[in-house]
N, C-alpha and C positions, 0 to 999 in steps of 0.2 A: 529375204524375198526367193522364193524358188525360182522365178523366171517364166512359172507356167499362167497361162491366162485360161479364163472360161472360153469355149468357143459354143458355135451354133453353126450346126450343118456344116463344120470343117473350117470355118472361119473364126479368127481370135475376136473376143469381145473386151474392150478394155474400156473400165467406165471411172469416169474422176468427177465427182459430184451430179450434174444435171449434163454431163455430156457424155456420150460414148462412141467409141471408134469400132467401126467391124471391118474385119478385113485385114490383110498383111501391109504393112506400109511399104513394101519392098515390091510391090505388085502396081501394075499402070494406074489403079483407081480402088478406092478406098471410100466406105460410109462414115458421114457425121452425124450423128443423131442428138440432137438438142432437145431437152425436155423445156417445154415453154411453160407447162402448168401442171398442178398436182392438184387434185382434189381429195378432201377428208371422207373416207368410206369406211364406215364403223371404226372409227378411230385409227385408220391406217392410212397411209396417202399414197393414193392411187394416179398415176400417169396419164392426163386426161387431153393433152396436146404436145405434138411433136413436129419438130422441123428434121425434114431428112435430107441430108445433101450428098451427093456424088463427087467426091474431087479428085481431080488430075493429079497423082501423087510426082509426077515430073515437070509440072507447071511451077517454076520459082516465086511466079507472083501470086499471093494469096486470093487477092481479086480476080484473077482469071481462072483458077485451078477450079471453080465451080463449073461442073459440067451441067447438073441438074439437081432441081431442087424443089421442096413441096411441103406445106405446113398441114396436118391432119389433125383434128379431132379424132382420137383414138388414142388406146393403150401402148404400153410397152412391147408387146408381144406382136401386136399388128404392126408396130411400127419397125421390128425387126425383120419379119417378114417381107416387107416392102423393101427393106434395105438388102436382103437377101436376092429379090429378084433384080432388083437395079444393078445390083455388083456383078452377079453373074452373067447377065446381059452384056454389061460394060467389059467383063474379061473373056466374054465369047466361050463362057463354061455351060 
């Protein structure tokens, strides 16, 4: 593995199955996107429902690390756009 990740607007996107992390784990906040539902569209699996979660990376208790979360009936691109807005606001960027 080369150690390089896909990026979006300057932040890394790391996907493992139906979970995506957006942002640097070394920053105070990171986004966790869970794919909750996929629909078949012309033979392709398309994301149709997601949960977007803003996590505090400095909080050792995972139950307390959730700063903000929302479920949306939307595709992956819209979810990543939501994630980008939340992350930039949280980081003061």
